N, C-alpha and C positions, 0 to 999 in steps of 0.2 A: 446553541450552535445550529446552523442551517446546512442544507445539502451543499450549497455553493462553497461555503467556508470549509466544510469537511473535505470536499474534493480538492480544494486548493492546498490544504495541509498535506494530503496524500501526493499531489503533484510535486510539491516542494520536497517531500521525503524521497521520491524517486530520484530527483536531480541530485540531492545531497548524499544519496546512498553510496555513491562511488567514492566519496571522500570521508564520510563520517558515519557513526552509528546513529541510525534514525529510529531505533527502538525506544521511543520516548512516550511518556504519558499522553502528550498531545496527539501523536499519531495513533496510539491505541484508542483514545477516546473518539477520534474521527472514524476509525474503523468500526467501533462499537455502535456509534450513532447511525452510520450508513447501513450497517448490517441489520439493524432493527427496522429499517424502512423497506426491506425486501425479503423474499423467500430464497433468493440465490445465496448459496453458501460457498461454492468452490472458489470464487475469486478472493473472498475474504480469508479463507483458510490458507490459500496459496500465498497471499500477501504476507500474512503473519508468519508463515513458515520460513520465508527467506528474508524477513525484515532485518534481523540482526546479523552483523558480520560474525563469522566464526573465528575462533582463535587461530592465529597463524595464516589467515587467509591471504592468498596472493592477489595482486592487483587484477589479474585476469578474472579471478573469481568475483571480484567486486563488480566488474563490468557485466558478468553473467547474472549476478544478483540483481543489478539494476534493470537488466532486460526482462527478467522474470517479474520483478515488481511492476514494470511498465505494462507488461501483458496482463497481469492481474488487475491493475488499475483500469485498463481498457474494459475488462469484464465487469468491474464494479460500475463504471460509467454507463455501460449498456444496461446493467440491472437497474440503475437509477432512472434511466430513460423509460424503461418498461413500466416502472411504478408511477411515473408522472402522469 
């Protein structure tokens, strides 16, 4: 896996998070790969924390989860640029 592929997997997960559970081995592997490339921890922790939908979650909560995932992904992208 390379950085571009891992970021694409996370981008796709953010989009799909409003309609499906994106807590998948592929997404977790992308997070693990990227996290190993940097000292930044908070965006990865935050992304993992809100990755999976909660039981009985309302549609509005899904939108909020997607927004937090997007903000976390922006932090991950910034961390990757610092390491490049």
